[in-house]
C-alpha positions as CSV (number, residue, x, y, z in Angstrom):
1,X,-2.1,4.8,20.3
2,X,-2.8,3.1,17.1
3,X,-2.9,4.0,13.5
4,X,-6.2,4.9,12.1
5,X,-5.8,5.7,8.6
6,X,-3.4,7.0,5.8
7,X,-4.8,9.5,3.3
8,X,-3.2,9.8,-0.2
9,X,-3.8,12.3,-2.9
10,X,-5.7,11.5,-6.0
11,X,-6.2,13.4,-9.3
12,X,-8.9,11.1,-10.7
13,X,-10.9,9.7,-7.8
14,X,-12.9,7.1,-9.8
15,X,-9.6,5.8,-11.5
16,X,-8.0,5.7,-8.0
17,X,-11.0,4.0,-6.4
18,X,-11.1,1.2,-9.3
19,X,-7.3,0.7,-8.6
20,X,-7.5,0.3,-4.9
21,X,-10.6,-2.1,-5.3
22,X,-8.6,-4.1,-7.7
23,X,-6.0,-4.3,-4.8
24,X,-8.6,-5.7,-2.5
25,X,-9.6,-2.8,-0.5
26,X,-13.4,-2.3,0.3
27,X,-14.8,1.2,-0.4
28,X,-16.9,2.3,2.6
29,X,-17.2,6.0,2.0
30,X,-17.3,8.0,-1.2
31,X,-18.0,11.7,-1.9
32,X,-17.2,14.0,-4.7
33,X,-13.7,14.7,-3.2
34,X,-13.0,11.7,-0.9
35,X,-13.0,8.1,-0.6
36,X,-12.4,5.7,2.3
37,X,-11.5,2.1,2.2
38,X,-11.2,-0.9,4.7
39,X,-8.4,-3.3,4.3
40,X,-9.1,-6.9,3.9
41,X,-7.0,-7.6,7.1
42,X,-6.5,-5.6,10.3
43,X,-8.5,-2.5,11.3
44,X,-6.7,0.4,9.8
45,X,-8.3,2.2,6.9
46,X,-7.0,4.0,3.8
47,X,-8.4,7.0,2.1
48,X,-8.0,9.2,-0.9
49,X,-8.7,12.9,-1.5
50,X,-8.7,15.0,-4.6
51,X,-6.0,17.4,-5.1
52,X,-5.3,20.1,-7.6
53,X,-2.1,20.0,-9.5
54,X,0.6,17.2,-9.7
55,X,1.1,14.6,-7.1
56,X,4.6,14.5,-5.9
57,X,6.6,11.5,-7.2
58,X,9.9,12.2,-5.4
59,X,10.5,12.7,-1.7
60,X,6.8,11.6,-1.1
61,X,5.5,8.9,1.3
62,X,5.4,5.2,0.1
63,X,2.5,3.1,0.7
64,X,3.1,-0.5,1.9
65,X,0.6,-3.2,1.7
66,X,1.5,-6.6,2.9
67,X,0.4,-9.9,1.3
68,X,1.1,-13.3,2.6
69,X,0.5,-14.6,-1.0
70,X,2.7,-12.0,-2.6
71,X,3.5,-13.9,-5.8
72,X,-0.1,-14.8,-6.4
73,X,-1.3,-11.4,-5.8
74,X,1.3,-9.9,-8.3
75,X,0.4,-12.4,-10.9
76,X,-3.4,-11.5,-10.4
77,X,-2.8,-7.9,-10.7
78,X,-0.6,-8.4,-13.9
79,X,-3.3,-10.5,-15.4
80,X,-5.7,-7.5,-14.7
81,X,-3.3,-5.1,-16.6
82,X,-1.5,-3.6,-13.8
83,X,2.2,-2.7,-14.6
84,X,5.0,-2.9,-12.0
85,X,8.0,-0.7,-11.8
86,X,10.1,-3.3,-10.0
87,X,9.5,-7.0,-9.8
88,X,9.4,-8.9,-6.6
89,X,12.8,-9.2,-5.2
90,X,14.1,-10.3,-1.7
91,X,15.8,-7.4,0.1
92,X,18.6,-7.5,2.5
93,X,16.2,-6.4,5.3
94,X,14.3,-9.8,4.7
95,X,11.3,-8.3,2.9
96,X,10.2,-9.6,-0.6
97,X,9.0,-6.4,-2.3
98,X,7.5,-5.4,-5.6
99,X,6.8,-1.7,-6.6
100,X,4.2,0.0,-8.7
101,X,2.2,3.2,-8.9
102,X,-1.5,4.2,-8.4
103,X,-3.2,6.2,-11.0
104,X,-2.2,9.4,-9.3
105,X,1.4,8.5,-9.2
106,X,1.7,7.5,-5.5
107,X,4.5,4.8,-5.0
108,X,3.2,1.4,-3.7
109,X,5.2,-1.3,-2.3
110,X,3.5,-4.9,-2.1
111,X,5.5,-7.0,0.0
112,X,5.8,-10.0,2.3
113,X,7.9,-9.9,5.5
114,X,6.1,-12.2,7.8
115,X,7.6,-11.9,11.3
116,X,10.5,-9.8,10.0
117,X,8.0,-6.9,9.6
118,X,8.1,-6.2,13.3
119,X,10.6,-8.5,14.5
120,X,13.7,-8.6,12.3
121,X,16.9,-10.2,13.8
122,X,18.4,-6.6,14.4
123,X,15.3,-5.3,16.3
124,X,16.4,-3.0,19.2
125,X,15.4,-4.5,22.7
126,X,13.0,-2.3,24.8
127,X,13.2,-1.9,28.5
128,X,10.3,-4.4,28.8
129,X,12.4,-7.0,26.9
130,X,15.0,-7.1,29.6
């Protein structure tokens, strides 16, 4: 099994499309209520759908996008007018993270973890690792 896509809510589809294109995603499908993107790396996709009413800000899923050039990416986004809620910081779980929100209020973590994304020092061993 592999992950196909994640779909996030959007209040203003055009504003959200512009935001995710600024992040570097490539728009591949657009309808009046839905948009789908390819990411610059890998084969997973990301989509948006229009919702009525407020988008949950608390206890809602977080979107994580990894960049091997995290600091340069943050600088590029700031130069384009994007504001961050939390600056890039090295976390105890060995990820460098910065947090922001999309136009609908969805929480986004831009991060770099490298090998620690899947293989942190505390990773559990599977039966096949024995």
